[in-house]
FIGU-825726 format. One record per residue (C-alpha): residue number from 1; residue in one letter; x, y, z. Coordinates in pm, whole numbers, plus 50000, padded with zeros to 5 digits. Each point is the difference from the previous one (the first is absolute). Last residue first. Layout:
N
resi resn c1 c2 c3
NUM A X Y Z .
...
This chain:
470
resi resn c1 c2 c3
470 X 67294 85090 46187 .
469 X 49999 49621 49910 .
468 X 49729 49799 50142 .
467 X 50043 49825 50367 .
466 X 49743 49750 50083 .
465 X 50003 49845 50367 .
464 X 49955 49650 50069 .
463 X 49817 49830 50314 .
462 X 49986 49617 49988 .
461 X 49742 49745 49984 .
460 X 49763 50072 49711 .
459 X 50328 50025 49780 .
458 X 50122 49658 50175 .
457 X 49706 49816 49913 .
456 X 50002 50138 49628 .
455 X 50374 49893 50019 .
454 X 49930 49671 50095 .
453 X 49744 49922 49715 .
452 X 50216 50135 49763 .
451 X 50289 49761 50103 .
450 X 49786 49701 49998 .
449 X 49744 49760 50164 .
448 X 49978 50132 50365 .
447 X 49883 49823 50314 .
446 X 50156 49648 49829 .
445 X 50245 49929 50298 .
444 X 50308 50072 49772 .
443 X 49824 50328 49887 .
442 X 49962 50113 50382 .
441 X 50370 49908 50039 .
440 X 50080 50198 49706 .
439 X 49796 50315 50159 .
438 X 50174 49968 50328 .
437 X 50323 50056 49835 .
436 X 49878 50261 49763 .
435 X 49872 50201 50307 .
434 X 50336 49933 50201 .
433 X 50201 50168 49720 .
432 X 49737 50280 49948 .
431 X 50036 50165 50333 .
430 X 49996 50359 49899 .
429 X 49718 49957 49757 .
428 X 50010 50245 49840 .
427 X 50044 50289 49799 .
426 X 49802 50041 49640 .
425 X 50217 50221 49760 .
424 X 49847 50142 49687 .
423 X 50225 50101 49759 .
422 X 50242 50268 49878 .
421 X 50304 49833 50124 .
420 X 50187 50277 50157 .
419 X 49677 50156 50169 .
418 X 49859 49633 50110 .
417 X 50375 49930 50136 .
416 X 49958 50348 50167 .
415 X 49695 49919 50152 .
414 X 50080 49664 50154 .
413 X 50351 50097 50152 .
412 X 49819 50309 50167 .
411 X 49735 49782 50115 .
410 X 50222 49733 50171 .
409 X 49742 49749 50083 .
408 X 50089 49765 49713 .
407 X 50346 49961 50102 .
406 X 49926 49744 50238 .
405 X 49880 49751 49735 .
404 X 49759 50052 49667 .
403 X 50028 50295 49738 .
402 X 49782 49926 49693 .
401 X 50080 50175 49712 .
400 X 49706 50046 49770 .
399 X 49923 50024 49636 .
398 X 50280 49805 49838 .
397 X 49877 49953 49624 .
396 X 50075 49655 49903 .
395 X 50310 49806 49828 .
394 X 50231 50116 50261 .
393 X 50373 50034 49940 .
392 X 49963 50384 49903 .
391 X 49778 50083 50294 .
390 X 50262 49809 50233 .
389 X 50280 50226 49865 .
388 X 49833 50301 50073 .
387 X 49878 49885 50361 .
386 X 50398 49933 50079 .
385 X 50081 50357 49916 .
384 X 49721 50173 50152 .
383 X 50044 49731 50343 .
382 X 50396 50106 50020 .
381 X 49888 50362 49983 .
380 X 49758 49949 50305 .
379 X 50228 49808 50185 .
378 X 50239 50272 49987 .
377 X 49740 50252 50104 .
376 X 49956 49785 50290 .
375 X 50359 49946 50102 .
374 X 50125 50376 49938 .
373 X 49716 50143 50186 .
372 X 50082 49765 50293 .
371 X 50363 50117 49991 .
370 X 49901 50347 49989 .
369 X 49777 49945 50287 .
368 X 50246 49861 50200 .
367 X 50240 50238 49945 .
366 X 50307 50068 49819 .
365 X 49946 49868 49633 .
364 X 50296 50043 49795 .
363 X 49918 50227 49685 .
362 X 50067 49813 49668 .
361 X 50351 49951 49811 .
360 X 49965 49644 49932 .
359 X 50252 49884 50238 .
358 X 49889 50227 50268 .
357 X 49650 49867 49972 .
356 X 50122 49650 50005 .
355 X 50236 50101 50297 .
354 X 49700 50136 50204 .
353 X 49782 49704 49924 .
352 X 50264 49758 50116 .
351 X 50036 50216 50322 .
350 X 49615 50004 50072 .
349 X 50016 49597 49958 .
348 X 50283 49923 50252 .
347 X 50210 49698 50001 .
346 X 49840 49924 49633 .
345 X 49766 49722 49907 .
344 X 49864 50038 49656 .
343 X 50009 50368 49956 .
342 X 50357 50018 49845 .
341 X 49850 49744 49705 .
340 X 49804 50290 49847 .
339 X 49614 49880 49994 .
338 X 49887 50287 50222 .
337 X 50164 50248 49689 .
336 X 50011 50326 50194 .
335 X 49839 50345 49957 .
334 X 50090 50314 50159 .
333 X 49819 50305 50162 .
332 X 49715 49954 49759 .
331 X 49767 50216 50192 .
330 X 50087 50221 50268 .
329 X 49947 49837 50330 .
328 X 49683 50046 50230 .
327 X 49840 49670 49835 .
326 X 50293 49793 50121 .
325 X 49963 50145 50370 .
324 X 49660 49909 50014 .
323 X 50036 49664 49837 .
322 X 50273 49919 50267 .
321 X 49746 50107 50286 .
320 X 49736 49790 49859 .
319 X 50194 49695 49966 .
318 X 50132 50033 50379 .
317 X 50366 50042 50107 .
316 X 50201 49709 50043 .
315 X 50239 50069 50321 .
314 X 50162 50311 50114 .
313 X 50256 50067 49708 .
312 X 49904 49833 49683 .
311 X 50132 49687 49867 .
310 X 49689 49796 50008 .
309 X 49830 50238 49787 .
308 X 50242 49978 49749 .
307 X 49997 49622 49998 .
306 X 49604 50038 49963 .
305 X 50042 50219 49708 .
304 X 50252 49817 49771 .
303 X 49805 49656 50104 .
302 X 49671 50151 49893 .
301 X 50056 49940 49618 .
300 X 50291 49839 49811 .
299 X 49811 49944 49712 .
298 X 49981 49654 49827 .
297 X 49832 49976 49668 .
296 X 49697 49791 49891 .
295 X 49816 49769 49790 .
294 X 49823 49753 50223 .
293 X 49900 49698 49808 .
292 X 49655 49855 50036 .
291 X 49929 49621 49999 .
290 X 49734 50041 50277 .
289 X 50237 50187 50236 .
288 X 50291 50172 49950 .
287 X 50387 49887 49899 .
286 X 50255 50246 49915 .
285 X 50102 50180 49679 .
284 X 50237 50233 50049 .
283 X 50121 50330 49843 .
282 X 50367 50088 49974 .
281 X 49973 50311 49747 .
280 X 50245 49832 49726 .
279 X 49798 49650 50118 .
278 X 49672 50140 49928 .
277 X 50140 50169 49668 .
276 X 50169 49671 49870 .
275 X 49709 49791 50052 .
274 X 49810 49791 50259 .
273 X 49657 50106 50086 .
272 X 49855 49691 50202 .
271 X 49634 49876 49893 .
270 X 49654 50082 50146 .
269 X 50107 50342 50109 .
268 X 49927 50190 50314 .
267 X 50150 50356 50031 .
266 X 50325 50171 50197 .
265 X 50151 50214 50237 .
264 X 50155 49854 50336 .
263 X 50128 50253 50268 .
262 X 50208 49815 50265 .
261 X 50005 50033 50372 .
260 X 49627 50080 49898 .
259 X 49797 50111 49695 .
258 X 49831 49749 49803 .
257 X 49930 50216 49684 .
256 X 49764 49837 49767 .
255 X 49895 50072 49632 .
254 X 49638 49966 49849 .
253 X 49789 49918 49725 .
252 X 49914 49629 50137 .
251 X 49635 50096 50123 .
250 X 49869 50103 50330 .
249 X 50313 49999 50222 .
248 X 50008 49950 50324 .
247 X 50369 49907 50033 .
246 X 50024 49707 50252 .
245 X 50149 49748 49735 .
244 X 50314 50273 49955 .
243 X 50047 49985 50380 .
242 X 50015 49628 50016 .
241 X 50282 49990 49705 .
240 X 50189 50248 50130 .
239 X 50004 49804 50371 .
238 X 50133 49728 49795 .
237 X 49840 49693 50149 .
236 X 49695 50042 49792 .
235 X 49789 49748 50240 .
234 X 50143 49645 50020 .
233 X 49746 49895 50278 .
232 X 50053 49838 50328 .
231 X 49704 49783 50116 .
230 X 49949 50008 50370 .
229 X 50053 49646 50146 .
228 X 49839 50095 50390 .
227 X 50116 50303 50185 .
226 X 50139 50019 50344 .
225 X 50295 50197 49908 .
224 X 50286 49794 50159 .
223 X 49792 49662 49901 .
222 X 49905 50104 49639 .
221 X 50376 50102 49929 .
220 X 50145 49658 50109 .
219 X 49730 49790 49841 .
218 X 50078 50187 49669 .
217 X 49752 50257 49828 .
216 X 49849 49882 49706 .
215 X 50147 49991 49636 .
214 X 50053 50204 49705 .
213 X 49674 50096 49870 .
212 X 50024 50169 49670 .
211 X 49839 50341 49966 .
210 X 50315 50146 49832 .
209 X 50157 49766 49751 .
208 X 50241 49715 50123 .
207 X 50320 49910 49880 .
206 X 50151 49674 50174 .
205 X 50277 50038 50258 .
204 X 50322 50212 49941 .
203 X 50269 49744 50011 .
202 X 49893 49802 49756 .
201 X 50052 50255 49723 .
200 X 50383 49950 50063 .
199 X 50299 50232 50105 .
198 X 50317 50080 49861 .
197 X 49953 50363 49900 .
196 X 50001 49978 49625 .
195 X 49834 49670 50013 .
194 X 49708 50164 50152 .
193 X 50019 50273 49734 .
192 X 49974 49736 49721 .
191 X 49718 49810 50149 .
190 X 49774 50289 50028 .
189 X 49756 49986 50296 .
188 X 49662 49929 49858 .
187 X 49695 50222 49855 .
186 X 50109 49904 49671 .
185 X 49976 50336 49866 .
184 X 50051 50207 50330 .
183 X 50373 49800 50007 .
182 X 50098 49994 50379 .
181 X 50374 50061 50138 .
180 X 49936 50388 50048 .
179 X 49915 49929 50330 .
178 X 49673 50249 50009 .
177 X 49830 49732 49815 .
176 X 50037 49764 50263 .
175 X 49769 50211 50258 .
174 X 49721 50012 49711 .
173 X 50021 49601 49929 .
172 X 49998 49846 50356 .
171 X 50269 49750 50030 .
170 X 49888 49739 50249 .
169 X 50137 49787 50275 .
168 X 49774 49869 50262 .
167 X 50080 49958 50382 .
166 X 49691 50189 50046 .
165 X 50051 50300 50223 .
164 X 50420 50035 49944 .
163 X 49915 49929 49632 .
162 X 49769 50308 49983 .
161 X 50265 50182 50114 .
160 X 50263 49884 49762 .
159 X 49768 50037 49705 .
158 X 49919 50386 50146 .
157 X 50369 50057 49976 .
156 X 50095 49829 49699 .
155 X 50104 49620 50064 .
154 X 50348 49848 49900 .
153 X 49970 49589 50099 .
152 X 50279 49743 50059 .
151 X 50269 50252 50079 .
150 X 50350 49880 50059 .
149 X 50224 50222 49786 .
148 X 49739 50302 50055 .
147 X 50047 49980 50375 .
146 X 50358 50008 49951 .
145 X 50049 50288 49783 .
144 X 50287 49982 49778 .
143 X 50041 50339 49926 .
142 X 49920 49940 49629 .
141 X 49736 49767 50044 .
140 X 49850 50299 50243 .
139 X 50032 50279 49742 .
138 X 49834 49760 49736 .
137 X 49726 49964 50252 .
136 X 49944 50369 50066 .
135 X 50040 50045 49635 .
134 X 49733 49797 49893 .
133 X 49800 50075 50310 .
132 X 49973 50375 49869 .
131 X 50223 50234 50225 .
130 X 50188 50171 49707 .
129 X 49677 50102 49833 .
128 X 49940 49962 49661 .
127 X 49623 49956 49876 .
126 X 49860 49705 49927 .
125 X 49881 49889 49634 .
124 X 50132 49646 50133 .
123 X 50136 49842 49674 .
122 X 50071 50284 49816 .
121 X 50130 50206 50282 .
120 X 50258 49735 50058 .
119 X 50115 49956 49626 .
118 X 50054 50395 50017 .
117 X 50184 50011 50308 .
116 X 50219 49723 49872 .
115 X 50009 49653 50159 .
114 X 50288 49854 50229 .
113 X 50363 50173 50047 .
112 X 49943 50353 49862 .
111 X 49650 50042 50088 .
110 X 50034 49830 50347 .
109 X 50322 50247 50062 .
108 X 49792 50318 49950 .
107 X 49713 49897 50200 .
106 X 50265 49923 50284 .
105 X 50087 50362 50051 .
104 X 49838 50019 50283 .
103 X 49814 49647 50113 .
102 X 50155 50002 50360 .
101 X 49842 50369 50065 .
100 X 49729 49874 50221 .
99 X 49698 50185 49892 .
98 X 49813 49670 49886 .
97 X 50041 49835 50359 .
96 X 50174 49673 50052 .
95 X 49783 49748 50145 .
94 X 50062 49859 50310 .
93 X 50176 49677 50053 .
92 X 49957 49633 49886 .
91 X 49599 49961 50043 .
90 X 49937 49672 50100 .
89 X 49862 49732 49805 .
88 X 50259 49724 50051 .
87 X 50134 50057 49656 .
86 X 50054 50350 50082 .
85 X 49775 50322 49900 .
84 X 50144 50277 49870 .
83 X 49811 50349 50012 .
82 X 49933 50217 49714 .
81 X 49991 50401 49926 .
80 X 49844 50101 49679 .
79 X 49664 50178 50072 .
78 X 49850 50169 50311 .
77 X 49740 49785 50171 .
76 X 49663 49838 49980 .
75 X 49835 49736 50202 .
74 X 49674 49827 50025 .
73 X 49808 49815 50297 .
72 X 49683 49839 49950 .
71 X 49625 49969 50148 .
70 X 50120 50152 50355 .
69 X 49738 49960 50280 .
68 X 50044 50320 50197 .
67 X 49950 49951 50393 .
66 X 50170 50295 50090 .
65 X 50297 49787 50152 .
64 X 50049 49763 49706 .
63 X 50025 50301 49772 .
62 X 50268 50125 50221 .
61 X 50165 49681 50005 .
60 X 50001 50003 49596 .
59 X 50152 50350 50038 .
58 X 50280 49883 50242 .
57 X 50079 49735 49783 .
56 X 50048 50222 49726 .
55 X 50256 50216 50186 .
54 X 50168 49688 50118 .
53 X 50044 49911 49615 .
52 X 50157 50350 49943 .
51 X 50241 49983 50299 .
50 X 50109 49640 49852 .
49 X 50046 50143 49677 .
48 X 50234 50291 50143 .
47 X 50098 50180 49634 .
46 X 50362 50025 49982 .
45 X 50264 50264 49930 .
44 X 50344 49883 49969 .
43 X 50350 50067 50127 .
42 X 49972 49750 50292 .
41 X 49670 50162 50114 .
40 X 49758 50267 49910 .
39 X 49653 49922 50100 .
38 X 49667 50094 49780 .
37 X 49694 49923 50219 .
36 X 49672 50104 49835 .
35 X 49834 50239 50295 .
34 X 49664 49862 50115 .
33 X 49613 50058 49960 .
32 X 49749 49736 50128 .
31 X 49647 49924 49981 .
30 X 49842 50264 49752 .
29 X 49641 49944 49904 .
28 X 49861 50027 49659 .
27 X 49643 49975 49818 .
26 X 49951 49936 49652 .
25 X 49677 50043 49871 .
24 X 49755 49778 49784 .
23 X 49786 49953 50302 .
22 X 50290 49894 50224 .
21 X 50334 49892 49889 .
20 X 50221 50008 50278 .
19 X 50404 50091 50036 .
18 X 50206 49949 50309 .
17 X 50317 50164 49998 .
16 X 50363 49911 50076 .
15 X 50270 50282 49974 .
14 X 50333 50060 49863 .
13 X 50259 50310 50002 .
12 X 50308 50125 49814 .
11 X 50051 49738 49732 .
10 X 49621 49925 49982 .
9 X 49836 49667 50135 .
8 X 49593 49974 49935 .
7 X 49862 49715 50218 .
6 X 49692 49940 49899 .
5 X 49735 49784 50226 .
4 X 49683 49969 49806 .
3 X 49651 49969 50186 .
2 X 49683 49845 49874 .
1 X 49656 50077 50067 .
């Protein structure tokens, strides 16, 4: 029996988990769970890379204490952010977080000063978001960032953490695809884009596909964890890529909605979809497993809801209480665009919603229930709009929408989405990123052959609920 150690890091929380394949079924055991450390200091927001590393070490120690023999280790995280490594092999400073405002306005400067918006999209097929790695690096270059100026390596978050475990520098394909520097046709970093931001291809490490063994734990990590030379596998390092790998679909006629801090709605394609219409609607082509492309659109998901929940007096109310209060509200109180820039990272989310409603001539939510109903109904309206576009792009009939991630347990959203889209909605699994992470390790070990065998095992191992349009 093989035990796979998955590190699943989200922008708000992370966890370590053991996954075991037993008689064609996946069994999971959570080892540790922790808050993702976001630090505001010296005028910027940073991720604490050393605390994240220490949390991984704690998980490995816990496995050792439980006498769990680990077959391999895999790490997935959010996209776009990166760590600078010096010539001496040491991290130069904590990585700037994608929600830091240092990139505001930089995207427009880049188009004017370097490469046009149209040409960037034609090269990458990636949606334009001001915090994409391309614009982060350009902002840092213009600001004279001292770490960038002396960086020997630029490693995306899962690659940086794998490096801290193995001392091997790689550039995993799915996480690199979020950067807006990679060309999905060649599956390599674009030389033109690299030159435009003053960095070199060699700084990113060798490109590897999901399922590649990076190396083994360093002697130092072996000593402090009590483990041996356990292999570290490059899984689908982007958490959404791992999540989509875990969709329990029976065939290819599906769309997915990865519902968490972000809601990401898309389809799997064999080739990137890059044309004037996908550019106009700001769809993205990100790397998937086994040569697939995740053609999708980002929607600002539970971020708005969780920010409001944290602002209510008396501490965070439970999800059940807020949903009950929302259901008691009049239908259609107000609708916001979740992707409006005003909701990116405002000082107070409730005030941002109120101001949006005032500007658009809608009733301003007054109670917790009204804010919650506004957020959920607005997400459904956005889902319906994006799904309509997806149907036009797909070269197959979409018969099912699979909702995965933390938002898949929200029955009100699930049923409302089925009603709005007019198709079957299958909700679950909730912890899909860790499952995809584990399954790619199993594939690297030869326990599964391909994506459809993976999905069959997942389908037999998880509980999913079906919602039909009403």
